[in-house]
N, C-alpha and C positions, 0 to 999 in steps of 0.2 A: 438297175435294169436286170431283168431276169428273162430267160427263155425256158419255158417249161410247159408241160401238159397239165392243165388244170380242169377241174370238173365243172360242168355246166349245172347250175342249180335251177334255172327256169328259162324257158324260151317262150315269150308271149307274143301272140299276134294281136296287134293293136288296131287292125283295120287298114285299108288302103295299101296293102302289101308292106306295111311297116311293122317291124319286130323289135322287141326289147329283150336282149339276151343277158342273163346274169351269170357271172363266172366267179367261182370261189378262188380268189387270188389274194390272200392276205398280204403278201409282200408288196404287191402293186397298190392295193387299197390303202396301205399304211403310208405310202410315200407320194402317191399321185397328187398332182395339182391340176386345177381347172385350166384346160387348154391342151394338156398333154394327150397322147394317143398310144394305142397299142397296134402291133402288127399281128394279124391272125392268119394262120394256115387254114384255109376254108375247106380243103379237100383231103383225100387220102393219097399217099404216095406223091406222084408228081403231077397230079391232075386236080385242080389247076396247079401250075408250077410255082407261081409267086404268091407271097403273102399279100394281104389286103390291109390298108390302114383304116382304123376306126377311132374316132374321138372317144374319150372316156366320158360317158353320159352322166354318170354319178357313181359314188361309192356308198355302200351301206355295210357297216361292220367290216367283215373280211371279204366282202364281195365287191366286184366292179360290174358296171353295166355298160353295154354299147347299144346304140340305136341305129338301125339300118333299114334300108328299103330293098325289097327283093327286086333286082333288076337283071343281073347277069348270072352266069353259072356259079360264081363264088357265093354270092348272096343267096341264091336259090338253095345251095347246099347248106348254108348256115341256117336258113329258115326251117330246114327239116331235122335239125339236131334236137335232141330231147334231154331232159334233166338226167344226170347220171353219166352222160357221155363226156369224153375228154376232148379238150380243145388246145391246140398248140399255139401259145401266145408269146409275144416278145414285148416287153415294156417295163415301166412307162418310158415313153420316148418324147423328145422335143422339149420346147420351153413352155412356159405357162403365161397366162394373163397376169399383168401387173396391176394390182389394186391401187387406186389413187384416191385422195380425199376429194370431197365435193359431190354434187349430184351426178348420177351416172345413168346411162341408158344402154340397154342391151337390145340389139336389133338383129333378128335372125330370120332367114327364109328357107322353107323346105327342110331338108335334112340338115341344113346348117344350124338348126337349133340344137343339135346334139350336144356340143360342148357348153352351150350357154346355160343349161340347167345346173351343171356342176358349178359354173361360175356364180350363178344367182344364189345357190345354196351357200357357197363360200362367203359371199357378201353378207347374206343374212346372218351367218354365224358370227360375223364381226360387227354386227349392228348397223349394217348398211342396207337400205331399202332401195333397190334399183327400179327404174322405170323399164318395163319390158315391152318390146314391140315384136310381134310374131306374124309371119306371113306364110300362107299355104295356097295350094292350087284350088282347093275346095274344102267343104265342111268335113268330109271324111278324112282327108289328110290332116287338117287342123286338129280334129278331135283325137287323133292318134297320140299327139304329144301335149295338147293343151292342158289336160287335167293335172299333170305334174307341175306345171307352172302356176296353175290356179291355187295349188296347195301352199304356195309360198305367201299368199295373202299380201301381195305387193300391188303396185300400179301396173296394170296389164292392159294392153291394147292389141287388137289383132285384125287381120284383113285376109280376104280370100280373093283370088283372081276373078272368080265368077260371081262373087257377092253372095254365095250361099250361106255364109256366116261372117258376122262382123262387117267391117268396112269393105266396100267393093273396090278392087284394084290392088296395087302393089303396096306393101307395108312401108316402103321407103317414102311414100307420100305423106305419112304421118310424122316423119322425123322433124322436118323444119318447124312445124307447129309446136311440137313438144319442146324443142330447144328454144323457141321464141317465148315460151311461158316465163322464163327468167333469163332475158337476153344478157344480163350482166354476170350470170353464174358461170363458173368455170366447169362446164360440163365435161364429163369423161364418157366417151362413146366406145362400145365394144361390139364387134359385128362378126358374124359368120353366115355364109349362105352362098348363093350363086354369084359368080364373078361380077356380072353387071350390077347387081345390087350393092356389093361391097365397093365397087368403083364409084357408084353414086353416093354412097355414104361418105367415102373419102373426099369427094368433091364438095359435099355440103359442109364437112368439118374443116376443110383446108384453111390453114392460117388462123383459125378461130378456136376450135375445140380439139383437144388431143383425142386421137382415135386409134384403137388397136383392132386389127383384123386377124382372123384365123383363116389361113389359106388352105384350100383343098386342091390337091393335085394328084395326078397319077404317081404312084410310088411303088418301087419294086423291093427295096430292102429296108428302108426306115433308118439306116445308120450311115448315110452319105457315102456308100460304096459304089452305087450304080450311077449316081449323078443324074438320075432321070426326073427329079422333081424341081428343076431349076425354074426360077422366075427372074425377071429383069429388075435390077436395082435402079433407083432413080439417080443416086450419086455414084457415077462411074469411077470416082477417085477413091472409093472406099477400099480398104484392104480386102483383097480377094477378088477384085475385078468388078465386072458389071453384073454378075449374077449372084442370086441368093439361092440357097438350097433349103427347101421347105422343111425337110426332116431334121437338118442340123441347125440352121439359123432360125427356124420357126418351130411349129407352124404359126406362132403368133408374131406379128410384126406391127410396128408403128406404121400407119397408113402412108406416111410421107416417105417411107423407105422404098416404096414400090413404084415402078414406072407402070402406071395403069394404061392398058392398051384398049383402044376402042374396037 
């Protein structure tokens, strides 16, 4: 893990207020694994005061990329940065996805697709061809990140809430049909996205298919000092009590570790 100021090499607007930011960070690029994240200081001085967590979207040579949507003050400031400027980063942090044998499915919704590209690329580098399911609100949002996944030449399905591109509705609706294509296969499912989507994925996979989820929570430090990123554990007898800390214990968890709330 390093904390340092590193140079931005590219900040691209992909449409729908979504940006892809490339940072020259050879130390992180050399060691990062799919599922890990970095903490970024988005402003100058103490405004905003706290860092923001971002999944590592992919690595290329000595660069890392993050994918983000312009929503609040921090991401608005990030969207205005240009190549050549310095960014204060901390990482890589957290654990990574665990690759398993057998057919696998990656399912992501909205900005939850961010860590799944790195995961899909890692799989392809090891001779694994994943089935990828992607969901977005509309065509503009989907097209912001779809081309990067299309470049993998794998099995790809997608949906939009409004039906403007791909299947109409939520991408979770495509998961049971995919898993049923070979009901005897030991599917491995990997997911990141809105909490209700991952809760539904966990319910579909429960007691039948192993499922790993990458949890997204508010996070102030990224190193388990603030204890602000707690989620409830299903097994209250586990060492450490009834809570899990996303930054230290995750962000990747087996779905059955989590007490999913309605």
